[in-house]
C-alpha positions as a Markdown table, in Angstrom:
| # | Residue | x | y | z |
|---|---|---|---|---|
| 1 | Unk | -30.6 | -17.3 | 2.4 |
| 2 | Unk | -31.4 | -13.9 | 4.0 |
| 3 | Unk | -33.9 | -12.7 | 1.4 |
| 4 | Unk | -37.3 | -11.7 | 3.0 |
| 5 | Unk | -40.2 | -14.0 | 2.3 |
| 6 | Unk | -42.8 | -12.3 | 0.2 |
| 7 | Unk | -46.0 | -13.5 | -1.6 |
| 8 | Unk | -44.6 | -12.1 | -4.9 |
| 9 | Unk | -41.7 | -14.2 | -6.2 |
| 10 | Unk | -40.5 | -11.3 | -8.4 |
| 11 | Unk | -40.2 | -9.0 | -5.4 |
| 12 | Unk | -36.7 | -9.1 | -3.9 |
| 13 | Unk | -37.0 | -6.3 | -1.3 |
| 14 | Unk | -39.5 | -5.0 | 1.1 |
| 15 | Unk | -41.6 | -2.1 | -0.1 |
| 16 | Unk | -41.8 | -2.9 | -3.8 |
| 17 | Unk | -40.9 | -0.8 | -6.8 |
| 18 | Unk | -41.7 | 2.5 | -5.1 |
| 19 | Unk | -38.6 | 2.2 | -2.9 |
| 20 | Unk | -36.2 | 1.3 | -5.7 |
| 21 | Unk | -33.3 | 3.8 | -5.9 |
| 22 | Unk | -34.3 | 4.8 | -9.4 |
| 23 | Unk | -37.6 | 6.1 | -8.0 |
| 24 | Unk | -36.1 | 7.7 | -5.0 |
| 25 | Unk | -33.7 | 9.9 | -7.0 |
| 26 | Unk | -36.5 | 11.0 | -9.3 |
| 27 | Unk | -35.6 | 9.0 | -12.5 |
| 28 | Unk | -38.7 | 8.8 | -14.6 |
| 29 | Unk | -39.5 | 7.5 | -18.0 |
| 30 | Unk | -38.6 | 10.9 | -19.5 |
| 31 | Unk | -35.1 | 10.9 | -17.9 |
| 32 | Unk | -33.8 | 7.4 | -18.5 |
| 33 | Unk | -33.1 | 5.3 | -21.6 |
| 34 | Unk | -36.7 | 4.7 | -22.5 |
| 35 | Unk | -39.0 | 6.6 | -24.8 |
| 36 | Unk | -42.2 | 8.3 | -23.6 |
| 37 | Unk | -45.6 | 7.5 | -24.8 |
| 38 | Unk | -45.8 | 10.7 | -26.8 |
| 39 | Unk | -42.7 | 9.7 | -28.7 |
| 40 | Unk | -44.2 | 6.3 | -29.5 |
| 41 | Unk | -47.4 | 7.9 | -30.6 |
| 42 | Unk | -45.5 | 10.2 | -33.0 |
| 43 | Unk | -43.5 | 7.3 | -34.4 |
| 44 | Unk | -46.7 | 5.3 | -35.0 |
| 45 | Unk | -48.4 | 8.3 | -36.8 |
| 46 | Unk | -45.3 | 8.9 | -38.9 |
| 47 | Unk | -45.2 | 5.2 | -39.8 |
| 48 | Unk | -48.9 | 5.2 | -40.8 |
| 49 | Unk | -48.4 | 8.3 | -43.0 |
| 50 | Unk | -45.3 | 6.7 | -44.6 |
| 51 | Unk | -47.2 | 3.5 | -45.4 |
| 52 | Unk | -50.1 | 5.5 | -46.8 |
| 53 | Unk | -47.7 | 7.4 | -49.1 |
| 54 | Unk | -46.0 | 4.2 | -50.2 |
| 55 | Unk | -49.3 | 2.5 | -51.0 |
| 56 | Unk | -50.5 | 5.6 | -52.9 |
| 57 | Unk | -47.4 | 5.4 | -55.1 |
| 58 | Unk | -47.7 | 1.7 | -55.7 |
| 59 | Unk | -51.5 | 1.6 | -56.4 |
């Protein structure tokens, strides 16, 4: 087994996440297949408004 010994069992290479290829090429949360916090906030607000409208129609 040639893997380096680290104190973190989830860390498989030296240097941690900052040296992962995704970070070195500049991929960020806004460029990959994840949504940004602004998008999540907008979805939460839209959902809250939709529930309020549904409840207003029912009650």
